[in-house]
Phi, psi and omega in degrees: 000122175259114183298140174293132180068173189280139170243073181197160174097211184255111173256140180265125170286093196294126174289153177253107180290137177241156178292143175264012183302140176276352177287118182306331182288337183245351183298139175066016173283151177295132179264094187289329177296314177296324182293319178299317179299318180295313180301314179299317181295319180293317180293320178298330179284351174100016180295155186267349180182167178237136181248107186266145178063034173274186180299317179298330177280005177058043180301329181294340182260358181267141173289156182308318180294326180292327177297320177293315180298320180301314180295313182300319180295315183293325174298317178293317182294320180285327175053043175079003184286328177219157176294148178243121174252136183238130173285122179246012184293145177213177182292318183258153176296320180303312181291323179297315178298319178300313179295325179295317177300318181295319180292321177296316180295327181287338178111016177301149178278330180204161180241143170245144183232104179294144178302140181308133184255165184076301175276166179232090183297151173290166178304320179294319178294321179295316179298316180297322179299308183292323179293322179295320178294314180301319183285347182274346184224168177257347182290158169298138180241130175247135170287153181231099184269113186222066188295330183290339177254323185268336180087351180249138178249128179271122184277157177296327179295321178293318177302315180299318181295312181296318180298325181287340185254340188230110183296330183269009171282100198258350182168192182208141169257109184261107179258021181290334184082012182244113181301321181297331177290316178299319179295321178297321176296317179301318183282347184285341184245134181307142186299331182283351180263132180294119179206118188257121176255121176250151173252148183253359178256124185298333181287352183252006186301302182294314177303321181293316178300320181294338179258019172089012177282162189278334184163207184220148169251108191244127170285323181294342177294343171298327184278309187223074185299325182295332176304313184281324176297315180295322178300311181297315181295320178299319178297312181300327183271003177077013178272072192288329176295317178294321178299319180294322178296317179290327177297322176299317178297318180296319179295319180292323177296315179299321179295321182294320183275002176265006186274005182216165178310127182294137353257040186302309183292330177295315180290328175295320177297321176300315180298315182292335178277351176117355177276150168270107185242337185071174178275173173283159172288140179297148023273358176297127187249193182298157181275133180295153185299321180299319178292321179299320180294320178296318178296316180300318179296321179292319179295325178298321177296315181293322179296319179296333179273356183072029186257002175264138185287340183232134178288120185279145173285320179197137179289341183249009182293000000 
């Protein structure tokens, strides 16, 4: 199976902008105007794809109908300029398959399936879950391993089993934060079979690329997309000193936005960088001043490097 369009490079785990309105009737509604601006800015910066309804996009806070609306809007907003991958994962296999059918009908280029959360399936149950989803659609399917949020860890053995049974099992987004886990996924599938391993932790982008992984799915790329695009291009072109320098900035940015309940500080950083992102849906609350100061200092470094897409009026505004 050759996936349609590229499964490599820098994909953005797309944030979902919400309204900051104090009117209860409009509070926390999706801000589609802001979202179009964000999508256009990310694509103009050269990102290789958009990942809709990921953790950074607060899929867990979206109603089922909103997940469908989010995908349809992002497909329209991107207008074919980059591939769109949509997370269709849910707790049950039944709901996941339903969401997968809807995403396929809407026109997604690929599907991601986060490991079932709250419950902790056995390896056999996990394999059966992914195989049923893969067999229900024709699109490329990527597993989405996110143990720190979902509580379930996808083993390399399970990945190997699903890959051996399902031709459209096309890759994995590994958000475990463990380089050895990403390498194990890479090694679990025969080299002659197309299988793309992405990492979801910004501090691992360059190490993962150096070990043969396909790229990264980055939430921080919402803030400074050119940082990650330039890092990836530097690696491809063999400019490894420059790639290492940019990797340090990426790691420091990730550390700054981890100082508050996820993804609150990330959206605050987006706002401070010039994007209209809104706050997170509650219970995630405002960002503490200490975290804001750390984010502001990091943005000042990125601004000095010309890596922010919008010229900021003030990092502390």
